[in-house]
MILUMKE-466046 format. One record per residue (C-alpha): residue number from 0; chain; x, y, z. Coordinates in Angstrom, 1 decimal. Layout:
! residues N
(r NUM,"A",(X,Y,Z))
...
***
This chain:
! residues 324
(r 0,"A",(83.4,180.4,170.9))
(r 1,"A",(84.0,182.1,167.4))
(r 2,"A",(87.1,183.7,168.4))
(r 3,"A",(90.0,181.4,169.8))
(r 4,"A",(93.5,182.6,170.4))
(r 5,"A",(96.7,181.0,171.5))
(r 6,"A",(99.7,183.5,172.4))
(r 7,"A",(103.2,182.6,172.6))
(r 8,"A",(106.0,184.7,173.6))
(r 9,"A",(109.9,183.5,172.6))
(r 10,"A",(108.1,179.7,171.6))
(r 11,"A",(106.4,180.0,175.6))
(r 12,"A",(102.6,180.1,175.7))
(r 13,"A",(101.5,183.3,177.5))
(r 14,"A",(97.4,183.9,177.0))
(r 15,"A",(94.2,182.0,176.1))
(r 16,"A",(91.8,184.2,174.1))
(r 17,"A",(93.2,187.8,174.9))
(r 18,"A",(90.8,190.6,173.5))
(r 19,"A",(89.9,190.5,170.0))
(r 20,"A",(91.1,194.3,169.7))
(r 21,"A",(94.3,193.5,171.3))
(r 22,"A",(95.3,191.2,168.9))
(r 23,"A",(96.7,194.0,166.4))
(r 24,"A",(98.9,195.1,169.1))
(r 25,"A",(100.1,191.7,170.2))
(r 26,"A",(100.8,191.3,166.4))
(r 27,"A",(103.6,193.7,165.9))
(r 28,"A",(105.4,192.6,169.7))
(r 29,"A",(108.4,190.8,168.5))
(r 30,"A",(109.0,187.5,170.0))
(r 31,"A",(105.3,187.0,169.6))
(r 32,"A",(103.6,184.4,168.1))
(r 33,"A",(99.6,183.9,167.4))
(r 34,"A",(97.3,181.0,166.3))
(r 35,"A",(93.9,182.4,166.0))
(r 36,"A",(91.0,180.5,165.1))
(r 37,"A",(87.5,181.6,163.7))
(r 38,"A",(84.6,179.4,164.1))
(r 39,"A",(81.4,180.5,162.3))
(r 40,"A",(82.4,183.9,162.9))
(r 41,"A",(80.4,186.9,162.3))
(r 42,"A",(80.8,189.7,159.8))
(r 43,"A",(82.5,192.0,162.2))
(r 44,"A",(84.5,189.7,163.3))
(r 45,"A",(85.7,188.6,160.0))
(r 46,"A",(86.8,191.5,159.2))
(r 47,"A",(88.4,192.8,162.7))
(r 48,"A",(90.5,189.7,162.3))
(r 49,"A",(90.8,189.1,158.4))
(r 50,"A",(91.1,192.9,157.5))
(r 51,"A",(91.7,195.0,160.3))
(r 52,"A",(94.3,192.7,162.1))
(r 53,"A",(96.2,190.6,159.9))
(r 54,"A",(95.4,192.8,156.6))
(r 55,"A",(94.9,190.0,154.1))
(r 56,"A",(94.8,190.2,150.4))
(r 57,"A",(91.2,191.0,149.4))
(r 58,"A",(91.1,188.3,146.9))
(r 59,"A",(92.6,185.9,149.7))
(r 60,"A",(89.6,187.1,152.1))
(r 61,"A",(87.1,186.7,149.4))
(r 62,"A",(88.2,183.4,148.9))
(r 63,"A",(88.0,182.4,152.5))
(r 64,"A",(84.4,183.3,153.1))
(r 65,"A",(83.1,181.8,150.3))
(r 66,"A",(83.0,178.3,149.6))
(r 67,"A",(85.5,176.9,147.7))
(r 68,"A",(85.2,173.1,146.6))
(r 69,"A",(88.5,172.3,145.7))
(r 70,"A",(92.2,172.7,147.5))
(r 71,"A",(94.3,175.4,146.9))
(r 72,"A",(97.7,176.9,147.7))
(r 73,"A",(98.9,180.4,147.4))
(r 74,"A",(101.8,182.3,148.0))
(r 75,"A",(101.5,186.2,149.1))
(r 76,"A",(105.0,186.0,149.9))
(r 77,"A",(104.5,187.3,153.4))
(r 78,"A",(102.0,184.4,154.3))
(r 79,"A",(100.4,181.2,152.8))
(r 80,"A",(96.9,180.7,152.1))
(r 81,"A",(95.6,177.6,152.0))
(r 82,"A",(92.3,175.4,151.8))
(r 83,"A",(92.0,172.3,152.6))
(r 84,"A",(89.1,169.7,153.6))
(r 85,"A",(88.6,167.8,156.5))
(r 86,"A",(86.6,164.5,155.7))
(r 87,"A",(84.1,163.1,157.3))
(r 88,"A",(82.2,159.4,157.6))
(r 89,"A",(78.9,157.8,158.3))
(r 90,"A",(76.9,155.2,157.0))
(r 91,"A",(74.0,157.6,156.5))
(r 92,"A",(75.8,160.3,155.0))
(r 93,"A",(79.0,158.7,153.5))
(r 94,"A",(81.7,161.3,152.9))
(r 95,"A",(80.9,164.8,154.0))
(r 96,"A",(84.0,167.4,153.7))
(r 97,"A",(84.0,170.7,156.0))
(r 98,"A",(86.5,173.5,154.6))
(r 99,"A",(89.2,174.9,156.7))
(r 100,"A",(91.0,178.0,155.3))
(r 101,"A",(94.9,178.7,156.8))
(r 102,"A",(96.8,181.6,156.8))
(r 103,"A",(100.2,180.9,157.7))
(r 104,"A",(102.8,183.8,158.0))
(r 105,"A",(106.4,183.5,160.0))
(r 106,"A",(104.4,185.0,163.5))
(r 107,"A",(100.9,184.4,163.3))
(r 108,"A",(98.8,180.8,162.0))
(r 109,"A",(95.1,181.7,161.6))
(r 110,"A",(92.2,179.2,160.7))
(r 111,"A",(88.5,180.0,159.5))
(r 112,"A",(85.9,177.5,159.3))
(r 113,"A",(82.0,177.5,159.1))
(r 114,"A",(81.2,174.5,160.9))
(r 115,"A",(83.3,172.8,163.8))
(r 116,"A",(86.1,171.0,163.1))
(r 117,"A",(87.5,168.1,165.1))
(r 118,"A",(91.0,168.5,164.1))
(r 119,"A",(91.4,171.8,164.8))
(r 120,"A",(89.6,171.6,168.2))
(r 121,"A",(91.8,168.6,169.0))
(r 122,"A",(94.6,170.5,168.5))
(r 123,"A",(94.2,173.4,170.4))
(r 124,"A",(93.3,171.1,173.5))
(r 125,"A",(96.5,169.5,172.7))
(r 126,"A",(98.4,172.6,173.6))
(r 127,"A",(95.7,173.8,176.1))
(r 128,"A",(97.0,170.8,177.6))
(r 129,"A",(100.9,171.1,177.4))
(r 130,"A",(101.0,174.9,178.1))
(r 131,"A",(104.9,173.9,179.0))
(r 132,"A",(105.8,172.8,175.8))
(r 133,"A",(107.5,175.4,173.7))
(r 134,"A",(106.3,175.5,169.8))
(r 135,"A",(109.1,177.6,167.9))
(r 136,"A",(107.2,178.5,164.5))
(r 137,"A",(103.5,178.6,163.3))
(r 138,"A",(104.7,175.8,161.0))
(r 139,"A",(104.3,173.4,163.9))
(r 140,"A",(100.9,174.4,164.4))
(r 141,"A",(100.2,173.6,160.9))
(r 142,"A",(101.5,170.3,160.9))
(r 143,"A",(99.4,169.6,163.6))
(r 144,"A",(96.1,170.5,162.3))
(r 145,"A",(97.4,168.4,158.9))
(r 146,"A",(98.4,165.4,160.8))
(r 147,"A",(94.9,165.2,162.9))
(r 148,"A",(93.2,166.0,159.4))
(r 149,"A",(95.0,163.1,158.0))
(r 150,"A",(94.3,160.9,161.0))
(r 151,"A",(90.6,161.5,160.4))
(r 152,"A",(90.3,159.7,157.2))
(r 153,"A",(91.2,156.6,159.3))
(r 154,"A",(87.5,155.5,161.4))
(r 155,"A",(86.5,156.1,157.2))
(r 156,"A",(88.7,153.8,156.0))
(r 157,"A",(88.0,151.1,158.9))
(r 158,"A",(84.1,151.5,157.8))
(r 159,"A",(84.7,150.6,154.1))
(r 160,"A",(87.3,148.0,155.1))
(r 161,"A",(84.0,146.5,157.1))
(r 162,"A",(81.7,147.0,154.8))
(r 163,"A",(83.8,145.6,151.8))
(r 164,"A",(84.1,142.1,154.2))
(r 165,"A",(80.0,142.1,154.6))
(r 166,"A",(79.8,142.9,150.7))
(r 167,"A",(82.7,140.0,149.8))
(r 168,"A",(81.0,137.4,152.6))
(r 169,"A",(77.4,138.1,151.0))
(r 170,"A",(78.8,137.5,147.5))
(r 171,"A",(80.4,134.2,148.4))
(r 172,"A",(76.9,133.1,149.9))
(r 173,"A",(75.5,134.0,146.5))
(r 174,"A",(72.4,136.6,147.8))
(r 175,"A",(69.8,137.6,145.2))
(r 176,"A",(71.5,139.8,142.2))
(r 177,"A",(68.8,142.7,143.3))
(r 178,"A",(70.4,142.9,146.4))
(r 179,"A",(74.0,143.1,145.7))
(r 180,"A",(74.1,145.5,142.9))
(r 181,"A",(72.8,148.5,144.9))
(r 182,"A",(76.3,147.6,147.3))
(r 183,"A",(78.3,147.3,145.0))
(r 184,"A",(77.4,150.5,143.2))
(r 185,"A",(76.8,152.7,146.3))
(r 186,"A",(81.0,150.8,147.8))
(r 187,"A",(82.1,151.8,144.5))
(r 188,"A",(80.6,155.2,144.5))
(r 189,"A",(82.2,156.1,148.2))
(r 190,"A",(85.7,154.4,147.1))
(r 191,"A",(85.8,156.8,144.0))
(r 192,"A",(84.4,160.1,146.3))
(r 193,"A",(87.5,159.0,148.8))
(r 194,"A",(89.9,159.3,146.0))
(r 195,"A",(88.8,162.6,144.6))
(r 196,"A",(88.7,164.2,148.0))
(r 197,"A",(92.7,162.8,149.0))
(r 198,"A",(94.4,163.0,145.3))
(r 199,"A",(94.1,167.3,145.6))
(r 200,"A",(94.6,166.9,149.1))
(r 201,"A",(97.7,165.1,148.8))
(r 202,"A",(99.1,167.3,146.0))
(r 203,"A",(98.9,170.5,148.2))
(r 204,"A",(101.0,168.7,151.0))
(r 205,"A",(103.5,167.4,148.6))
(r 206,"A",(103.7,171.3,147.6))
(r 207,"A",(104.1,172.5,151.3))
(r 208,"A",(106.8,169.4,151.4))
(r 209,"A",(108.8,170.5,148.8))
(r 210,"A",(110.4,173.6,150.8))
(r 211,"A",(110.3,175.9,148.2))
(r 212,"A",(108.8,178.5,150.6))
(r 213,"A",(110.6,180.8,153.5))
(r 214,"A",(107.5,180.0,155.7))
(r 215,"A",(108.0,176.6,156.4))
(r 216,"A",(111.2,175.7,158.6))
(r 217,"A",(113.5,172.7,157.0))
(r 218,"A",(113.3,170.9,160.1))
(r 219,"A",(109.1,170.5,159.3))
(r 220,"A",(109.9,169.1,155.8))
(r 221,"A",(110.3,165.5,156.8))
(r 222,"A",(107.0,165.6,158.6))
(r 223,"A",(105.1,167.0,155.8))
(r 224,"A",(106.3,164.1,153.9))
(r 225,"A",(105.3,161.9,156.0))
(r 226,"A",(102.3,163.0,155.8))
(r 227,"A",(102.3,163.2,152.2))
(r 228,"A",(103.2,159.2,152.2))
(r 229,"A",(100.3,158.6,154.7))
(r 230,"A",(97.9,160.0,152.1))
(r 231,"A",(99.3,158.3,149.8))
(r 232,"A",(99.0,155.2,151.1))
(r 233,"A",(95.1,156.2,151.6))
(r 234,"A",(94.4,157.0,147.8))
(r 235,"A",(96.6,153.5,146.9))
(r 236,"A",(94.3,151.9,149.1))
(r 237,"A",(90.9,153.1,148.1))
(r 238,"A",(92.0,152.2,144.7))
(r 239,"A",(92.9,148.7,145.7))
(r 240,"A",(89.5,148.2,147.3))
(r 241,"A",(87.9,149.1,144.1))
(r 242,"A",(89.3,146.7,142.0))
(r 243,"A",(89.1,144.0,145.2))
(r 244,"A",(84.9,144.9,144.4))
(r 245,"A",(85.1,144.4,140.8))
(r 246,"A",(86.9,141.1,141.2))
(r 247,"A",(84.8,139.8,144.2))
(r 248,"A",(81.9,140.6,141.8))
(r 249,"A",(83.3,138.9,138.9))
(r 250,"A",(84.1,135.6,140.8))
(r 251,"A",(80.2,136.5,142.2))
(r 252,"A",(79.0,136.5,138.3))
(r 253,"A",(81.6,133.2,137.5))
(r 254,"A",(80.0,131.3,140.5))
(r 255,"A",(76.0,132.0,139.4))
(r 256,"A",(77.3,131.2,135.7))
(r 257,"A",(78.8,127.8,136.8))
(r 258,"A",(75.6,126.9,139.5))
(r 259,"A",(74.0,128.1,136.3))
(r 260,"A",(75.5,126.0,133.8))
(r 261,"A",(75.1,122.6,135.7))
(r 262,"A",(71.4,123.4,136.1))
(r 263,"A",(71.1,123.1,132.2))
(r 264,"A",(73.9,120.6,132.3))
(r 265,"A",(71.7,118.5,134.7))
(r 266,"A",(68.3,119.1,132.8))
(r 267,"A",(69.9,118.5,129.2))
(r 268,"A",(71.5,115.0,130.4))
(r 269,"A",(67.8,114.3,132.2))
(r 270,"A",(66.3,115.2,128.5))
(r 271,"A",(69.1,112.7,127.2))
(r 272,"A",(68.1,109.9,129.0))
(r 273,"A",(64.7,110.3,128.2))
(r 274,"A",(65.6,109.7,124.3))
(r 275,"A",(65.2,105.6,124.1))
(r 276,"A",(62.1,105.9,126.2))
(r 277,"A",(60.5,108.7,123.7))
(r 278,"A",(61.7,106.8,120.3))
(r 279,"A",(60.4,103.7,121.7))
(r 280,"A",(57.4,104.9,122.6))
(r 281,"A",(56.7,106.7,119.3))
(r 282,"A",(57.4,104.3,117.6))
(r 283,"A",(54.9,101.5,119.0))
(r 284,"A",(52.4,104.4,119.2))
(r 285,"A",(52.1,105.0,115.2))
(r 286,"A",(48.7,103.7,114.8))
(r 287,"A",(49.6,101.0,111.9))
(r 288,"A",(47.2,98.8,111.0))
(r 289,"A",(49.8,96.0,110.6))
(r 290,"A",(52.5,96.3,113.0))
(r 291,"A",(54.2,92.6,113.0))
(r 292,"A",(55.2,92.5,116.6))
(r 293,"A",(51.9,93.9,118.5))
(r 294,"A",(50.5,90.5,118.4))
(r 295,"A",(53.5,88.9,119.0))
(r 296,"A",(54.3,86.9,122.2))
(r 297,"A",(57.6,88.9,122.7))
(r 298,"A",(56.1,92.0,121.5))
(r 299,"A",(56.4,93.6,125.1))
(r 300,"A",(59.5,92.2,126.2))
(r 301,"A",(61.1,93.3,123.3))
(r 302,"A",(59.7,96.9,123.8))
(r 303,"A",(61.0,96.9,127.3))
(r 304,"A",(64.2,95.6,126.5))
(r 305,"A",(65.1,98.3,124.0))
(r 306,"A",(63.3,100.9,126.4))
(r 307,"A",(65.7,100.0,129.3))
(r 308,"A",(68.9,98.7,127.2))
(r 309,"A",(68.8,101.8,125.4))
(r 310,"A",(68.4,104.3,128.6))
(r 311,"A",(71.5,102.4,130.3))
(r 312,"A",(73.7,102.7,127.0))
(r 313,"A",(73.0,106.1,127.1))
(r 314,"A",(73.6,106.8,130.6))
(r 315,"A",(76.8,104.5,129.8))
(r 316,"A",(78.1,106.9,127.2))
(r 317,"A",(76.9,109.8,129.5))
(r 318,"A",(79.1,108.9,132.1))
(r 319,"A",(82.0,107.9,129.6))
(r 320,"A",(81.9,111.4,128.4))
(r 321,"A",(82.0,113.1,131.6))
(r 322,"A",(78.4,114.9,130.8))
(r 323,"A",(77.0,113.1,134.1))
***
């Protein structure tokens, strides 16, 4: 349904989805509070609600119907205009965001989004399931939506934690670098994207939590500050995980470098052990016509002794120097 409306009178729920044409009349009634949600509305519905019923500023309406890549907060004295972004995360699409435009007045809240938004739908269902619960201000609706938007980060964080743990396990297993590098770069990119999404959202909520506007009641300020803390924790966690990826990669490089050095060290030791053999073989392999020890009865034992003794002596020296 493109237009969903909750009507409260004297803080009590009284109607659900009245005719859109009646919104202008309801808005002027004393003690009436409205939440109007526009989900993928038509041009006629946008004009009816945003222009005719609530008479928002043309620039705010223009910003609302156009996609905005960054969050924003504008104070129009009688209402606030916010642009926020709900986040979703999947292994295939990774981080995706959906824009939510929100107009917050003293007796109304209007939400606008082109795509279905789980936090908005969950908030609507929450209030519809508890019609007897009094709601004393539109800022309560706004907090409920923002709180659910922050909650939506938790599945993404759990998935990133799982990917990080799997990557660290594979780093310790010393898998081939061509398998690990793409995963490391992809995870770093996702963590960077998460921080870029969260930081401006936190700044907007922090500005609301300062309580400078009369449209946010003082009793709601601590709840907004709690959201700021939650967003800060998410941003800090993403930064810590990014550092952890780099640290794990350095451990991987040190491990592979150590294993390579051990291999080179072993080959060098084998080469060093063959030096006596090479020396004796090279000496007696020279084609001199007169080599006195060749016709000697002890020539062969002497050569064998030099070869074996030199090899054993070389092995002893390498053991003593802890080269082996």
